[in-house]
N, C-alpha and C positions, 0 to 999 in steps of 0.2 A: 785741424783735422775732424775726425768725426767722434771721437773717443767720448765725447763730452756731452753727448746727442741726449741722453737718458739721464743724465746728472742734473744736467741744466733744470730739468721738467721737475725735480723735486725739491731744488732750492729754493731760496728767494730771490727774487730778478735784482739782478746788479744793476742798479739806475744809472752807475758811473759805465759800464760796460753796452747798457741801453743806450744812453748818450750817445758813446763813440760811436756804436754802430749807425746810429742815426747821422753823423757827422758827416761820417767816409760816405754814406749814400747822397747826401744832401749835397756836399762838394762836388762828386762826383756827377749828379744831373747838371748842376751849375756849368759846371766846365763843360761838358758834353753838347748841351742845350745851346750855348752861346758858341760853340765851334761850331755846328751842324748848321745855325742859322749865318753865320760869317762867310760860310762858303755860296751864298746865293749870290753875294754881292751886291746886295741891295741894303746892308745896313753898317754903321760905321766901324771899321775893324779896332778901332784902339778902344770903343768901349766894350766890344767883346772880346776883347785881350785882357781890358779890365777886370770882367765878369770871369775870365777864364784865370786870371790871377786870384782871386778872390775863391774861386771853386778850389785850386792848388792849394792854398793857405787851409782850407776846410779839410779837405780831404786826405791829403798826406801825411799829418802828425795822428790823425786819426788810423790809418793804416798801420802805420808803425804799431801804434798800442796795441791793435788787434792784432797783430800777426806772433803766434806762438810756434817755437820749431820745436815739433813734436809730432811725430809719425806713426801710423799707425801700420806700416805698412813697411818691413827691412829692406826689401828690394827698391821701392821706391826711396828710401832713406838713404840708399847707394847712390842712386842714377841722379836723383832729381837736385841734389847741392853740386853735382860737376856741371849738372847743366845751366844752374843757375850763374855757377861761377865764369862757365865761357859767355853767355848772354854779357854779363858785365865787362870781361875783355872784346867782346864786341862792339860794345858801346863805348869803351874807353878809345876805343881805336879810330872814330870819328869824331871824336869831341875835339873844339876849337873855341879858343873863347872870342871871337869877334861876336860883334851883333848879332848878325842874321843867324849863326847856326847857335846861339846860345837860345835864339827864337822859336826858332825849330825845334829845338830840343825840349823847350817849354812848351808849346802852342802846337803844335804839329802831332796829332794821335797817331800820323800815320806812317811816320818815320822820326820821330821824338824818340827822347829817352824812355818814357812811359809804357810803350811797348815790349819792351826788353823786362821790366819790373812785373808786368802785369802776371807771369809765371806765381810771382810771390805771395799770392791771393790764396793758392793753394792752402798755405799756411796759418789763413785763420782759420779759428773754429768754427765747423757749421752747424750751428745750433737751430733749433727751431724760430727762434728770434730772428736770427740772420738769414734764413730762408724766407721769413714770411716779408722782412723787408725788403730781400732781394725781389720777389715776387710783385712786390707792391712798386717797386722802382720799373719792372718792366711795365707796368700798367702804365705810369705815366710818362714815360717815353715814347709807348704807343699813343697816347693821347696827344703828346707834342707832336709826333708823327701828323698824326690827323690835323691840328689845328695847323701845322708848316705848310701841309698841302694845300688847304684851304688859302694860306697868305700867299703862297708862291704859287698857283694855280695857272697863272699864264704861262710863267717862266717854265713850268713843268710839263706844258702841254703847247710848247712853241714849234709853228709847224714843218720847219726843216730841220735837217742834222744839226744844231746848236750844241756847241760842247760845253757851253754853260750848263744847259738845261739837262744835258746826259749826265755831269758831273753832281750835280745836286741830287736828280734822282738817284745815283749810289747813293751819295753821303747821306741822306735822308734814310732810305731804304737798309744800308750795312750799320747805321748807328743810333737808330729809332724802330724800326718796325720787325728783324729780322730774329730778336730777341723775343718776339712775343710765341714765336713757335715753341720755345721750351714751356712757356706755360698751357700753351694747348697739349704736347707731349704727357704733360701731370697735370690733365683737366681735371680727375678725380677728387684734388683736394682743392677743387677753387667753384665760387660761385657760378652760377649760368650764366648770369648778365657779364662776368670777366671774359668768361670763355667766347661771347661772342663778339665781345668789344675786341678782342684781338685777334677771334677768327677773321675777323671786318678789316681788322688795318691789312693784315696781310694779304688778303685778296687785295685789296687796293693797289698792295706794294705790287703785287703778280699785275697787274693790272698797268699800271704806269710804266713796269718794266716792259713789258710789250708795245706799250704804245712809243716810249723810248727806244726801243730796240735793243734794251741790255739783256742779251741772251744770256751772259754768266747768273745775273740777279733774277730772271725768267725761271733758270733753273732750279737757284736756290731755293725761291720761296715756293713753287711747285713742288720742290720736293721735301721739303717741310709739311706741308697743305697733305701731302700724299701719306704722310706716315704720322702724322697726327690722324686721321682718317683711320688707317690700320690699327692704332693703340686705344682710338677710341671703339673699332668694331671688336679687339681681340678682349678689351676690358667689359663690355657688355657681354659677352660670350655669345658673340653671332655666329647662327649656324653657317657651314660654307656654304648653303645653298644664298643665301642673303647674300652673304660679301661678295660671291660670284655675281648676283645681281644688280648690287652696289656699283661694281666696276664696270660691268654692260652700259647700266646709265653714264657714267663718266664718258665712255668710248662713243656713248649718243651723242653726249655733250661735245666730245670734242670734235665728232665731224660737225654738229652746228658750228660750232666756233669756227673751224675751216669755211664753212659756207659764208657766216660773216666776215670773214676774212677775205674770202674771195670778191665780196660785194663792195668791201672797203678798202681793196688794197691801193690802190690810186690816192687816198685820201688821209683818213685815220691810221693805218696801217703803212703808210709809203715805205717808213724807215726800217720796218722788220722787214718788209718785202725788196728791201734793195741791199740789206746786211745780212738774211737768212743764210744765205749761200757764200758768202765771205769768210774767208781763213786769216782776218785781221793780224793775226798773231806771228804768224810762221815769219816772217820778214825779219821781224822786232827778236825773235828767238835764235835767228839764225843769226844776227848779227851777234847776240848773248854768249853764243858756243865759241862763237870765232872769238870774242875779245877774252875770256878766262885765259888764264894760264893754270899748268897745274897747280901750283900752289894756291892759285883763287879758289878753285873747286874744293881744294881741301880746307882753309882755313878761310873764307870769304874776304871780302874788302873793306868791311867793317861799317860802322854807323851808317856812312854816307859814300859805301862804293857805289861806283859807277861803270859802266860799260859803253862802249863805242857804238852808238846809234842813230846816224844822221836823219834828217828829215823826216821828224815824228812831229806831229801840230800838236803843242801840249796845250793851247789855248793863247787867246789873247795877242794872237800874233807871235806866240814864240814859237820858234822852230828849232828843234834838238841837235845839238852833236854828241853830247853825251848825257844818256841817262842815269837816274837814281831809282827807276820804276820799274819792274816788269810785271805784267799782268797777271802772269801764273804764280800761286802763291808760293810752290816747291822751289819755284827758281829765285825768286824775291828771298827767301831764306836761305839758298846758298850764296846767293850774290853778295848777301851782307855777314853769315857766319858760316860758308862754307858746308860740307856735307858732313861737318862735325857738327853742326850745329841741327841739320837735317835728321840725322840719325838720333842724336839723343831725343831729340822729338818723337821719332816715330818709336822707340823703345822704350815711353813712357805713355804715347797716345793709344797705342795697338792694342797692350796688355788692358789696360781701361776699360776699352770697347768690350773685349772679351769678356772681362769681370762683370761690367756692367750689363749687359745684353744676356749674357748665358748663364751667370752664376749670381743672381740676386731673385730676393722673391717679393718684393714690389716695385712700383711702377715708378718712382722716380729714381732707383738707381737704374731699370731699363733706360727711362727717358735718358739720363744723363750719358750712359753707353750710346746711343743711339746719337746724343748730341755730338759726342767725340767725334764720333764716324761719322756725321754729316761735314763738320770740321774739315778732316782730312781728305773727303768727298769734294767739297767746295774750294779745296786748295789749289784744284787745278782751273776751275774757271774766274776765280778771283782770291786776291791775297785778303786774307782773315787776318794775319798775324798783325794785327792792329791794334792803337788803345781804344778799346768799344767794350759795351757791355757783351757783346755776344763773343768775344775772344775773352774775358773773364769767367763767362759763364761755363765755357770749355775746360778750365782749370780749376772751378769749384765744382766741375762734373768728374773731374778726372780724379778730384780728392774723393770727391762720394764713391766711386766705382771702386777705388784701394781699399777703402774699410769694410772688413768683413764684418764688420758690428753691425754697419747700417745697411749692409746687403742682406741681413739677416733676418731685419726688421719685415712685419708684415705691413700691408698699407691700411689696415684697420688702426694698429697701433700708431705709425705716423699722423694720419688723420687726427687720433685722440690726441697727439702732441701737439698739433698747429692750433686744436681748439683750445687745449688748456692754455698754449702761452697768448691765444686771443685773450682768455678770459685774465691773465695775469696781466697784458697789456692794456687792459681797462681800468683793472684797479691798481697799477701804479700811477 
């Protein structure tokens, strides 16, 4: 948690703790980077799985060492352990010791065991050193996103409605580019070139989402960009008139974009033209509502919970009878953990938003509150409760928002602490 923030500045750097933090993030990057590239179907799965094993061997022991069972907030001290215990029961209800299940548990960030362990990140002390490494990892993933886009540009720009192309667009964006928004929201603590690089990353993500007609990703990336612009203007104490003019130019740019779209709707933007008015989830959600019994709504169906939903094309010629996934994030939480899981999540996350946005004196706390708010907002168009940096950031942000000590810090004090930590890092 946060209570050691200032204490760590005045003490000599703990080299063993710094090494542990480094190993945690190195292992995480190896695991995610190898998983994401495996979704392209252009790389040997065995090699990718071996790299994921390497990542697990590095980051799991490091995570265990970093976790400290200490809380700054009495409410969180009661609710959070209940939520974690419930998540463990959800996970255990789906565990089977056959090859396919074990492979899923270890190697699938979307439905494996690690998504249920992400909330434990809240128990890792958030120090200046930890946050600086977090920001650096966001930059690394952003650069990997641009590199992967270049390598797989043909697949990403496939001219027709190709399921694999749409899938890798979603995997690349969710795991590699969306976390860039957290750096943009906290831009005052970062170098200009870092902010520009990650701004470019998010813009590319938005454009690819438009071309691939991924409406959820379009909404997510555009919302993050819009909030980043708002934070930039508020931080620079922009006058109301200038803010209005800025958004006026955005509206003009929107009209220009519509004109470009109209001129290219039959080629470049053909997919979004076809899908813009479609309600592709309605029938799936109806099957979901019909299948769940009262006890399923309350307790969920466990880690591998399924619902009857025939006729959905899952790619590679696979047509479903039962599905483990539903594209609405809130319903996915209910499918696995029931309303108990969803309610516990909300009673932790909603107060964090209020505390971070309305009761803080620094941009990092407010950005954390906004990040949790965006997570709750994005849970309708997409499933964000997966093992990803995006979801890890949610729980780090919740920890920051619940820390009264952290929320009282000024931006100047936080910037000073980051600067001191940078000097200590160079000397160690």
